[in-house]
C-alpha positions in Angstrom: 20.2 87.8 107.9 20.3 88.9 104.2 20.2 85.7 102.1 20.3 87.6 98.8 23.7 86.3 97.8 22.5 82.7 98.2 19.8 83.0 95.5 20.1 83.3 91.8 17.6 85.8 90.5 16.9 83.9 87.3 16.2 80.6 89.3 13.8 82.4 91.6 11.8 83.7 88.6 11.9 80.3 86.9 12.6 77.6 89.5 14.6 74.6 88.4 12.3 71.6 88.2 14.2 69.8 91.0 15.3 71.2 94.4 18.0 69.2 96.2 18.7 70.0 99.9 21.8 68.8 101.7 20.9 67.9 105.3 23.7 69.9 106.7 25.1 70.4 110.2 27.3 73.3 111.0 30.9 72.2 111.7 31.9 72.4 115.4 34.7 70.4 117.1 33.1 67.8 119.4 29.7 68.1 117.7 30.2 67.0 114.1 31.6 63.7 112.7 32.5 62.6 116.2 32.4 58.9 115.2 35.7 59.6 113.3 37.4 60.4 116.6 39.7 58.6 116.7 41.5 58.3 114.3 40.9 62.0 113.8 40.9 64.7 116.4 37.7 66.7 117.0 39.1 69.6 115.1 40.1 67.5 112.1 36.6 65.8 112.1 35.0 69.3 112.0 37.3 70.4 109.2 36.4 67.2 107.3 32.6 68.0 107.8 33.2 71.4 106.2 35.1 69.9 103.3 32.3 67.4 102.7 29.7 70.2 102.7 31.6 72.2 100.2 32.4 69.3 97.9 28.8 68.1 97.9 27.6 71.7 97.2 29.9 71.7 94.2 28.6 68.4 93.1 25.0 69.8 93.1 26.1 72.8 91.0 27.9 70.4 88.6 24.7 68.3 88.3 22.7 71.5 87.6 24.6 72.0 84.4 23.1 68.8 83.0 19.6 68.8 84.6 17.1 71.3 86.1 18.6 71.2 89.6 18.8 73.9 92.3 20.9 73.2 95.4 20.2 74.1 99.0 21.5 73.4 102.5 18.8 72.5 105.0 20.9 73.5 108.0 21.1 73.0 111.7 21.4 74.1 114.4 19.4 77.3 114.7 21.5 80.4 114.3 24.2 78.8 112.1 23.2 80.7 108.9 26.4 82.8 109.0 28.6 79.6 109.0 26.8 78.3 105.8 26.8 81.7 104.1 30.6 81.8 104.7 31.5 78.3 103.4 29.0 77.6 100.6 29.0 79.1 97.1 26.3 81.7 96.3 24.1 79.4 94.1 23.3 77.2 97.2 20.2 78.4 99.0 19.6 78.1 102.7 16.6 76.4 104.4 16.0 76.4 108.1 15.0 72.8 108.7 15.9 72.1 112.3 13.4 70.2 114.4 14.0 67.7 117.3 12.9 64.7 115.3 15.0 63.9 112.2 12.1 62.7 110.2 10.4 66.0 110.8 13.6 67.8 109.6 13.4 65.8 106.4 9.7 66.6 105.9 10.2 70.3 106.6 13.1 70.5 104.1 10.9 68.7 101.5 8.0 71.0 102.1 10.2 74.1 101.8 11.6 72.9 98.5 8.0 72.6 97.1 7.1 76.0 98.6 10.0 77.5 96.6 8.4 76.3 93.4 10.2 73.1 92.6 8.2 70.2 91.1 10.5 67.6 92.7 12.1 67.8 96.1 15.2 65.8 97.2 16.8 65.4 100.6 20.5 64.5 100.4 22.9 63.3 103.1 26.1 65.2 103.9 28.3 62.1 104.3 28.9 61.0 100.7 31.3 63.4 99.0 32.1 60.9 96.2 28.5 60.3 95.3 28.5 60.1 91.4 27.1 63.3 89.9 25.3 61.0 87.4 23.0 59.8 90.2 21.9 63.3 91.1 21.1 63.9 87.4 19.2 60.6 87.2 17.2 61.6 90.3 16.2 64.9 88.7 15.3 63.3 85.4 13.2 60.6 87.1 11.2 63.2 89.1 10.6 65.3 86.0 8.7 62.4 84.3 4.9 62.4 84.4 3.3 60.5 87.2 3.7 60.3 91.0 6.8 58.5 92.2 9.7 58.6 94.6 13.4 58.1 94.1 15.5 56.3 96.8 19.3 56.1 96.9 20.1 53.4 99.4 23.3 53.5 101.4 25.5 50.4 101.9 24.9 50.6 105.6 21.1 50.2 105.3 20.2 53.9 105.3 19.7 56.1 102.3 21.8 58.9 100.8 18.9 60.6 99.1 15.1 60.5 98.9 13.3 62.4 96.2 9.5 63.1 96.1 7.0 64.8 93.8 4.6 65.5 96.7 5.3 66.0 100.4 4.2 62.5 101.7 4.4 62.8 105.5 4.1 59.0 105.8 7.5 58.5 104.1 9.1 59.9 107.3 7.0 58.3 110.0 7.8 55.3 112.1 11.4 55.0 110.8 14.1 53.7 113.1 16.6 56.5 112.3 20.3 55.7 112.6 19.8 52.0 112.1 20.3 49.6 109.2 16.5 49.4 108.7 16.0 52.9 107.4 15.9 52.2 103.7 13.8 49.1 104.1 11.3 50.8 106.3 11.1 53.7 103.8 10.3 51.3 101.0 7.6 49.8 103.3 6.0 53.3 103.8 6.0 53.7 100.0 4.2 50.4 99.6 1.6 51.5 102.2 0.7 54.6 100.3 1.0 52.8 96.9 3.9 55.0 95.8 6.2 53.8 93.0 9.9 54.0 93.9 12.8 54.2 91.5 15.8 52.7 93.4 19.3 54.0 92.6 22.5 52.0 93.0 23.8 51.8 96.6 26.6 54.2 97.7 28.5 54.5 100.9 28.6 57.1 103.7 31.6 58.2 105.7 30.7 57.3 109.2 33.6 55.6 110.9 37.3 54.7 110.5 36.6 51.9 108.1 34.7 54.3 105.8 37.4 56.9 106.1 40.0 54.2 105.1 38.0 53.4 102.0 37.6 57.1 101.1 41.3 57.8 101.6 42.3 54.9 99.3 39.7 55.9 96.7 40.8 59.5 96.6 44.4 58.5 96.3 43.6 57.0 92.9 40.9 59.4 91.7 41.1 62.3 89.2 38.5 64.8 88.2 36.4 63.5 85.2 36.8 65.3 81.9 33.5 64.4 80.4 29.8 64.4 81.1 29.2 62.4 84.3 27.0 59.8 82.8 29.1 56.7 83.8 28.2 56.7 87.5 31.8 57.4 88.3 32.7 58.7 91.8 32.6 62.5 92.1 36.1 63.9 92.8 35.8 66.1 95.9 38.9 68.4 95.8 38.6 69.9 99.3 38.2 66.5 100.9 41.1 65.1 98.9 43.3 68.1 99.9 42.5 67.7 103.6 43.2 64.0 103.6 46.5 64.6 101.7 47.4 67.1 104.4 46.5 64.7 107.2 48.4 61.9 105.4 51.8 63.6 105.3 54.6 61.2 106.3 52.0 58.3 106.5 50.4 59.8 109.6 46.8 59.2 108.6 47.6 55.6 107.5 49.1 54.9 110.9 46.2 56.3 112.7 43.7 54.4 110.6 45.6 51.2 111.2 45.5 51.8 114.9 41.8 52.7 115.0 39.7 50.0 116.8 36.5 49.1 115.0 33.5 49.9 117.2 30.3 47.9 116.6 27.4 50.4 116.4 24.1 50.6 114.7 24.2 52.6 111.6 22.0 53.8 108.8 20.9 57.4 109.2 19.8 59.0 106.0 
């Protein structure tokens, strides 16, 4: 596949100091965001995944206007390049990061970002479309400072929404109980083992289940796009996600489905 349209010539010649890769899964009914079914259908959950990816990509581009950030999608599964080429804007590069073990996927994405000339490498989740742009800017600024360090953005469910590094430390991705509420704590333990300083960002939430979707729907109902530099850690306004939820919410349909959704106790915390 010709990826030319996904790379800015200027940025290839002079890479932005920080590369941030969304850990992205191609949207497919029955294979993406299935924990949101119900209250959503499989088709609606897949459409929401696409909206998330597009809004997070826009968030990366917005952050790049204030800091040296280049955005990427570290995609899976194999063979899904055409999907991402179709839905993502040209400034977002593509990285093949699929491996059977999630920790290995994160490490490969990190190594690929360094291989492309970035001094800082960040892996970012695809489940937080309202993540404040200011936190992405703060991450890039922290990684641009002298000295070895990591940046960790913990999720409210015990995982993390981003991890930034200045070197590809394999140990940061080893012996982690992925998809549990111990991910962030275990990652901090690995940093202590290798004596790596960690800058911890404020916690933010993922959209994993009906309760999270209820929170997101309520938040977007009151949100408006910011008109100033995103330095107040305000939630990012995701227009495609908001439009999709408005469409699903016609005549109170989404609210009724959310009220009827039965909470399911599951272990959570994937990065």
